[in-house]
C-alpha positions in Angstrom: 0.0 0.0 0.0 1.7 3.2 -1.1 2.0 6.1 1.4 2.5 9.7 0.7 4.7 10.3 3.7 2.0 12.4 5.4 2.1 10.5 8.7 5.9 10.7 8.8 5.6 14.5 8.3 3.1 14.7 11.1 5.3 12.8 13.4 8.3 15.1 12.5 6.2 18.2 13.1 4.9 16.9 16.5 8.5 16.2 17.5 9.5 19.7 16.4 6.7 21.3 18.4 7.8 19.4 21.6 11.3 20.6 21.1 10.1 24.2 20.6 8.0 24.0 23.8 11.1 22.8 25.7 13.1 25.7 24.3 10.5 28.3 25.3 10.3 26.9 28.8 14.1 26.9 29.1 14.3 30.4 27.8 11.8 31.6 30.3 13.8 30.1 33.2 17.0 31.8 32.0 15.3 35.1 31.4 13.9 35.1 35.0 17.3 34.3 36.4 18.8 37.1 34.4 16.2 39.4 35.9 17.2 38.3 39.4 20.9 38.8 38.7 20.2 42.2 37.1 18.3 43.4 40.2 20.7 41.9 42.6 23.9 43.3 41.0 22.3 46.5 39.6 23.7 45.6 36.2 22.4 45.6 32.7 20.6 42.6 31.2 23.6 42.0 28.9 25.8 41.9 32.0 23.3 39.6 33.7 23.5 37.2 30.8 27.3 37.3 30.9 27.3 36.6 34.7 25.1 33.6 34.2 27.4 32.3 31.5 30.4 32.8 33.7 28.8 31.0 36.6 27.9 28.1 34.3 31.4 27.9 32.9 33.2 28.2 36.2 31.0 25.5 37.9 30.7 23.3 34.9 26.9 23.3 35.3 24.6 23.8 32.4 23.4 27.4 32.2 19.7 26.3 32.4 20.5 24.4 35.7 22.3 27.4 37.1 19.3 29.6 36.2 17.0 27.1 38.0 19.2 27.1 41.1 19.1 30.9 41.2 15.3 30.8 40.9 15.1 28.3 43.8 17.3 30.6 45.8 14.9 33.4 45.1 12.1 31.4 46.6 13.9 29.6 49.4 17.0 31.5 50.2 19.0 28.4 49.7 21.8 28.1 47.1 24.6 25.5 46.8 27.9 27.1 48.0 29.7 26.4 44.7 27.0 28.5 42.8 27.0 31.2 45.5 30.7 31.7 45.3 30.8 31.7 41.5 27.9 34.1 41.4 29.6 36.5 43.9 32.8 36.4 42.0 31.1 37.0 38.7 29.0 39.9 40.1 32.2 41.4 41.7 33.7 41.5 38.2 30.5 43.1 36.8 30.3 45.5 39.8 30.9 45.1 43.5 27.9 43.6 45.5 27.2 41.0 48.1 24.6 38.3 47.8 22.1 38.5 50.7 22.5 35.7 53.1 26.1 35.1 52.3 28.7 35.1 55.1 30.1 38.6 55.8 33.6 39.2 54.5 36.3 39.0 57.2 
């Protein structure tokens, strides 16, 4: 029975839609984390993006996961020490600040 490939095309389009949905959700998480970093460090959105990338690179944690951890921190006040330290360092390079809840400098 000959097929016109229509069902294959439908499956390919459904897969593409799922991938796009995932990308949109991931983008929203990253954008929200950039917003938190911008407010925290009083920096521009471009600098916020650069800070997230730097934290991701220095901790070897995917950027989306770093963004998720920052959002969790915003809700709970808890952040893994490795992320906190890398975020403080990156923000210091972007402009001096201290993350609320971090130990005072001695």
